[in-house]
N, C-alpha and C positions, 0 to 999 in steps of 0.2 A: 504494500500500500504506500501511497505517497503522502502519509501524514507524519507529523512530528509528535510522537506519543507523549513526550515530556511536556510539550506545549499544551496539548489537549488535556492531559492530566491536571495541569495547573489551571487551565481555563474552566474545566468542569468544577473543580474545587472552589474557584473564585465565584463562579455563578451561583453555586449552591450556598455559598457563604451569605448571600443576600437574605436567606431565610432566617438567619440568626436574629435579625431585627424584628421578627414576627413570632412572639412567644405562643400565639394561638395555633401555629403550625405544629402538628404532632409528628408527622412523617413527611419527608421530602426526598426527592431523588432527581438528579440531573445525570443524564447518561448519553454518551456518544456511541453509536453503533456504526461500524463501517463494514460493508459486505460487498462481495462480488456475486452477481446473479447471472448464471449461464442458462440460456434458453436454447434448447435444441428443437429443430423442426425436421421431420422426416415424413415424406409422403409416399404414396403407393407407386409413384412413377420412379422413385429412387433419388429424388432430389433431397439434398441435405443442407441444412443451414445452422450455423451457430451464432448466437448473439450474446455478447458479454457486456454487462453493465455494472458499474460501481454505484453504490448508493451510500449516502451518509445521512444518518438520522440522529438528530439531537433532540432528546425528549426530556420533559420535566413532568413530575407528578407531585402533588401536594395533598395533604389531608389534614383535617382538624375536626373538632367536635363543637357543635353548637351548644348553647346554654341548656337546651332540652335533651342533650345527649345524642343527637343525630350526627352520624358520620357525614362529613362534607368533603368532597373531593374535587380537584381541578387538575387538568392535565392538558398538555399541548405538545406538538412535534414540529420540528423544522426539518424538511427533507430536501436534500440537495444531491445532484448527480455529479458534482465536482466539489472537492474539498474547498476550493477557492470561492465557491458560491455560498458558503456558510457565513452568517453575519459576524461582524467583528465583536470584540469583547464588550465594547460599550453598548452595542445594541442588544447583546445577549444579557447583560446585566439589567438593562431596562426591561427586557422581556420577562426575566425572572421576577423583578420587582412588580411589574404590572400584574402578573399572575398571583403573586403573594397578596397584593391589594385586593384583587378580585376574590380570592379565598376569604380574606378578612371580611369583605362585604357580605359574602354568602353566609359566613358563620354568624354575623350580626343581624342578618335579615330575619324578618318575622316568619315563623313557620305557618304555612297555610294548611287547611284541611285537605285531605286527599279526595279527589273527585272520582267517583266510580261510574258515572254515566247517568242517563243514556247519552250516547253520542250519535249524531245524525250526519251522515255523509251525503253530500249532494253534488251534482255536476261532475266535473273532472275528478274530484276527490273520491267519489263513489266508485267510478270505474277503476281508478288507480288502486284503491284499497282492495277491490275484488281481484284485480290482476296480481298484486303482490301477495295476497294472503291465500288465494285459491287457484287461480288459473295457471300460474307458473308451475304449480305442483301437479296439475292434472295433465298438462300437455305432453309430458314424458319425452322431452327432447333429450336424446342420449348425450351424455357428456363426451368431450373429446378424449381420445386415448393418448396417454403420456407414458414415456419410458420412466420418467422421474416421478416417484411417488409424491414428492413435495408439491410438484405442479398439479398433480391429480387432485390433491386435497384442496387446492384453490378453486377448483371448478367441480363442486359436488353434483351428483346426480339429483334428480327430483326425489322428494321424499316418497313419491308414489311409484317409483321405478319398479319395485318388486311387488307391486300390489295389483297387477293386471288381472282382471276378472275376479277381484276380491272386493268386498264391501269396504268403503272408506268413510261413509257417512252413516249415521244411525238410520234405522229402517223408516222412521217417520219423516225423514228429509228427502226432498226431491230437488234436483237442479235441472232447469230447462234451458 
């Protein structure tokens, strides 16, 4: 990799040091992940292709507790394809401070009652809700075939793939 590990070790420590000024933060983490992702493509004609990408992910996560004892969490990620595209130290320090302030606001916010419905979907929202919750699982589009098991996990099959000619709804429900 083309990263200066000592520099990024110090950078991550400095950025996470911002959270010391916020006693309401119970846990915090700043992490840099660098990875190479290789994607292989092979088709039935015999064509082959390899694509390699580097990815750098700088992530932060914070948690605290409200006065009522509720766990409050906040998190964010910065993703770059090149180490030079990551923000400089000043911007990262501001990023961490902004999220610490945001968590502080969430911890101090009034707790509202949970709403359990009813919910009415109309117009485009109704169609989109039906598509996301039902139709995509019924269409049974086969997932692509991958040699790499990790890639196959990214594109899971429909939940109903193995339910052909089997009941998936209660007997009292019909869909037309």
